[in-house]
C-alpha positions as CSV (number, residue, x, y, z in Angstrom):
1,X,194.7,183.5,72.1
2,X,194.2,179.8,72.4
3,X,192.8,180.2,76.0
4,X,190.4,182.9,74.8
5,X,189.2,180.7,72.0
6,X,188.7,177.8,74.4
7,X,186.7,180.0,76.8
8,X,184.6,181.3,74.0
9,X,183.9,177.8,72.8
10,X,182.9,176.8,76.4
11,X,180.5,179.7,76.7
12,X,179.0,178.7,73.3
13,X,178.4,175.2,74.7
14,X,176.6,176.5,77.7
15,X,174.6,178.9,75.6
16,X,173.5,176.0,73.4
17,X,171.9,174.3,76.4
18,X,169.5,177.2,76.7
19,X,168.2,176.7,73.1
20,X,168.7,180.3,72.2
21,X,166.3,180.5,69.2
22,X,163.4,179.0,71.1
23,X,164.2,181.2,74.1
24,X,164.3,184.3,71.8
25,X,160.7,183.5,70.5
26,X,159.5,183.0,74.1
27,X,161.0,186.3,75.3
28,X,159.7,188.1,72.2
29,X,156.1,187.0,73.1
30,X,156.7,188.0,76.7
31,X,157.8,191.5,75.7
32,X,154.8,191.9,73.5
33,X,152.7,191.0,76.6
34,X,154.5,193.7,78.5
35,X,153.6,196.4,75.9
36,X,150.0,195.2,75.6
37,X,149.6,195.4,79.4
38,X,149.9,199.2,79.3
39,X,148.0,201.8,77.3
40,X,151.2,203.8,77.2
41,X,154.8,202.7,76.8
42,X,155.8,200.6,79.8
43,X,158.6,201.5,82.1
44,X,161.7,200.4,80.3
45,X,163.3,199.2,83.5
46,X,160.5,196.6,83.9
47,X,160.8,195.6,80.3
48,X,164.5,195.0,80.5
49,X,164.4,193.3,83.9
50,X,161.4,191.2,83.0
51,X,163.0,190.1,79.7
52,X,166.2,189.2,81.4
53,X,164.6,187.3,84.2
54,X,162.2,185.3,81.9
55,X,165.1,184.5,79.6
56,X,167.3,183.2,82.5
57,X,164.5,180.9,83.8
58,X,163.6,179.7,80.3
59,X,167.2,178.9,79.7
60,X,167.4,177.0,82.9
61,X,164.4,175.0,82.0
62,X,165.9,174.1,78.6
63,X,169.2,173.1,80.2
64,X,167.3,170.7,82.4
65,X,165.5,169.4,79.3
66,X,168.9,168.7,77.7
67,X,170.0,167.0,80.8
68,X,167.0,164.7,81.1
69,X,167.2,163.8,77.3
70,X,170.9,163.2,76.9
71,X,170.4,159.7,75.7
72,X,167.4,160.6,73.5
73,X,169.3,163.6,71.9
74,X,172.3,161.3,71.1
75,X,170.0,159.1,69.0
76,X,168.6,162.0,66.9
77,X,170.5,163.8,64.1
78,X,168.7,167.1,65.0
79,X,170.0,167.1,68.6
80,X,173.1,164.8,68.5
81,X,175.4,167.9,68.3
82,X,174.2,169.3,71.6
83,X,177.1,169.5,74.1
84,X,175.1,167.5,76.6
85,X,174.5,164.7,74.1
86,X,178.2,164.6,73.1
87,X,179.3,164.5,76.7
88,X,181.2,167.8,76.5
89,X,179.4,169.1,79.5
90,X,178.8,166.8,82.5
91,X,175.6,166.2,84.4
92,X,176.8,168.1,87.4
93,X,177.9,171.0,85.3
94,X,174.5,171.2,83.7
95,X,172.8,171.1,87.0
96,X,175.0,173.8,88.5
97,X,174.6,176.0,85.4
98,X,170.8,175.6,85.4
99,X,170.7,176.4,89.2
100,X,172.8,179.5,88.7
101,X,170.9,181.0,85.9
102,X,167.6,179.9,87.2
103,X,168.3,181.4,90.6
104,X,169.6,184.6,89.0
105,X,166.4,184.8,87.0
106,X,164.2,184.3,90.1
107,X,166.2,187.1,91.9
108,X,165.8,189.5,89.0
109,X,162.1,188.9,88.7
110,X,161.3,189.0,92.5
111,X,163.3,192.1,93.4
112,X,163.4,194.1,90.1
113,X,159.9,193.2,88.7
114,X,157.4,191.7,91.2
115,X,156.8,188.4,93.1
116,X,153.8,187.5,91.0
117,X,155.9,187.3,87.8
118,X,158.6,185.4,89.6
119,X,156.2,182.7,90.9
120,X,154.4,182.4,87.5
121,X,157.7,182.0,85.7
122,X,158.9,179.5,88.3
123,X,155.7,177.5,87.8
124,X,156.3,177.6,84.1
125,X,159.8,176.3,84.7
126,X,158.4,173.3,86.7
127,X,155.7,172.8,84.1
128,X,158.3,172.5,81.2
129,X,161.3,171.0,82.9
130,X,159.5,168.5,85.1
131,X,155.9,167.9,84.1
132,X,156.4,168.0,80.4
133,X,160.0,166.8,80.0
134,X,160.1,164.1,82.6
135,X,156.4,163.0,82.9
136,X,154.4,163.7,79.8
137,X,156.9,163.6,76.9
138,X,157.8,159.9,77.3
139,X,154.3,158.8,78.3
140,X,151.8,159.9,75.7
141,X,151.6,161.1,72.0
142,X,149.5,163.9,73.3
143,X,152.5,165.2,75.2
144,X,152.8,168.4,73.2
145,X,149.1,169.2,73.6
146,X,149.0,168.6,77.4
147,X,152.4,170.1,78.1
148,X,151.8,173.0,75.7
149,X,150.6,175.3,78.5
150,X,154.1,175.9,79.9
151,X,155.4,176.9,76.5
152,X,152.3,179.2,76.0
153,X,152.9,181.2,79.2
154,X,155.3,184.0,78.1
155,X,152.7,186.6,77.2
156,X,151.1,186.2,80.6
157,X,154.5,186.5,82.3
158,X,155.2,189.7,80.4
159,X,151.8,191.1,81.2
160,X,152.3,190.3,84.9
161,X,155.7,192.0,84.9
162,X,154.1,195.3,83.9
163,X,150.6,195.2,85.4
164,X,151.3,192.9,88.4
165,X,148.1,191.1,87.3
166,X,147.1,188.5,84.7
167,X,143.6,189.5,83.3
168,X,141.5,187.8,80.7
169,X,143.3,189.5,77.8
170,X,146.6,187.9,78.8
171,X,145.1,184.5,78.9
172,X,143.8,185.0,75.4
173,X,147.4,185.4,74.2
174,X,148.3,182.2,76.2
175,X,145.4,180.4,74.5
176,X,146.6,181.4,71.0
177,X,150.1,180.0,71.6
178,X,148.6,176.9,73.3
179,X,146.5,176.1,70.2
180,X,149.4,177.0,67.9
181,X,151.9,174.6,69.5
182,X,150.5,171.2,68.2
183,X,150.4,172.1,64.5
184,X,153.8,173.8,64.9
185,X,155.5,170.9,66.6
186,X,153.8,168.1,64.7
187,X,155.0,169.6,61.4
188,X,158.5,169.1,62.7
189,X,157.7,165.6,64.1
190,X,156.4,164.6,60.6
191,X,159.7,165.1,58.7
192,X,161.7,164.0,61.7
193,X,159.6,160.9,62.3
194,X,162.4,158.4,61.7
195,X,164.5,160.1,64.3
196,X,161.7,160.1,66.8
197,X,161.1,156.4,66.1
198,X,164.7,155.8,67.0
199,X,164.5,158.0,70.1
200,X,161.7,155.9,71.6
201,X,159.5,158.9,72.3
202,X,155.8,158.3,71.5
203,X,155.4,161.2,69.0
204,X,152.1,161.2,67.1
205,X,153.5,160.4,63.6
206,X,155.2,157.4,65.1
207,X,152.3,156.1,67.2
208,X,149.3,157.0,64.9
209,X,150.8,157.5,61.5
210,X,151.3,160.2,59.0
211,X,147.8,160.7,57.8
212,X,146.3,160.9,61.3
213,X,148.9,163.5,62.2
214,X,148.2,165.5,59.1
215,X,144.5,165.5,59.9
216,X,145.2,166.8,63.4
217,X,147.5,169.5,62.1
218,X,144.6,170.6,59.8
219,X,142.0,170.5,62.5
220,X,144.2,172.4,65.0
221,X,145.0,175.0,62.5
222,X,141.3,175.6,61.9
223,X,140.8,176.0,65.7
224,X,143.9,178.3,65.8
225,X,142.5,180.7,63.1
226,X,139.2,180.9,65.1
227,X,141.1,181.5,68.3
228,X,143.1,184.3,66.8
229,X,139.9,186.3,66.2
230,X,139.1,186.4,69.9
231,X,141.2,189.5,70.7
232,X,139.2,191.4,68.1
233,X,135.9,189.9,69.4
234,X,136.6,191.2,72.9
235,X,137.7,194.6,71.6
236,X,141.3,194.0,72.8
237,X,142.5,194.8,69.3
238,X,141.3,196.4,66.1
239,X,141.1,195.9,62.3
240,X,144.9,196.0,61.8
241,X,145.3,192.9,63.9
242,X,142.1,191.2,62.6
243,X,143.2,191.6,58.9
244,X,146.7,190.4,59.8
245,X,145.4,187.4,61.7
246,X,143.1,186.3,58.9
247,X,145.8,186.7,56.2
248,X,148.4,184.8,58.2
249,X,145.8,182.2,59.2
250,X,144.8,181.7,55.6
251,X,148.4,181.0,54.7
252,X,148.7,178.6,57.6
253,X,145.5,176.8,56.6
254,X,146.8,176.3,53.1
255,X,150.0,174.8,54.4
256,X,148.2,172.5,56.8
257,X,145.6,171.4,54.1
258,X,148.5,170.5,51.8
259,X,150.2,168.5,54.5
260,X,147.0,166.5,55.0
261,X,146.2,165.9,51.3
262,X,149.6,166.0,49.6
263,X,152.3,165.3,52.2
264,X,156.0,165.7,51.6
265,X,158.9,166.2,53.9
266,X,159.8,169.4,52.1
267,X,156.2,170.7,52.7
268,X,156.3,169.8,56.4
269,X,159.7,171.5,56.8
270,X,158.3,174.7,55.1
271,X,155.2,174.5,57.3
272,X,157.3,174.3,60.5
273,X,159.4,177.3,59.4
274,X,156.3,179.3,58.5
275,X,154.7,178.5,61.8
276,X,157.5,180.4,63.6
277,X,157.2,183.3,61.3
278,X,153.4,183.2,61.7
279,X,153.5,183.5,65.5
280,X,156.1,186.3,65.3
281,X,154.1,188.3,62.8
282,X,150.8,187.7,64.6
283,X,152.2,189.1,67.9
284,X,153.9,192.0,66.0
285,X,150.5,192.8,64.5
286,X,149.0,192.9,68.0
287,X,151.7,195.4,69.0
288,X,151.2,197.6,66.0
289,X,147.4,197.6,66.5
290,X,147.8,198.4,70.1
291,X,149.6,201.7,69.4
292,X,147.9,202.4,66.0
293,X,144.3,201.4,66.5
294,X,142.1,201.5,63.5
């Protein structure tokens, strides 16, 4: 029994390196892209294989992120409990783990889905694990904006898995997540500003102040709401999606305006949590609209 509990705890530690909640949202958006890529229900074999492959490579990228930021994570309350930050998993173990699941993900995507999806997902891995984590994040307060493309790619990956192509409609979904990322992440950075100051990372609230960050959250949310109308404008979606996007966008605008004008940590925390719900419901509305056009 003791051995089983120890093994279970070890598995949980490795799973924590993959940032499961973030990975789940990424895979969810990828799966939505799979369904939107086909007028009919897509082949379930492709959906399962694509989801597994994308999850594995995303997990590998997050593990590398944990490896690179061991010292930073140890200085932040939010991340100090990660097994990498506590030294419970060694550098070599993280590297081997990332290589194994990343390699498995590439194999699944190449042989069970298609090479295009594998290469796009691998490029996303490089974009997040190397370009964003190693180069951009410690260098500029605009890190989350510039590096946001890698985090925005899941819908395009899912679309490629089913269609073996990435048309304009898929890139519209990428654009939505790309514009959503700054107000989503900066809301977190606002109420975690003291931790980021200790970490040494040049996050916007630390380098430019609270008011400046609040203004940018408000402005990006305006752009986000406008961007979410594009699928309707190009006749990719119908009224169900448009109404949902406008209602959800209106709520997000209310949150972001309050952050700018009447900031509190509690409000920033609520805004961050809502931003996750917002993206999930927005993409769910796309899916419903796709099969129940109105």
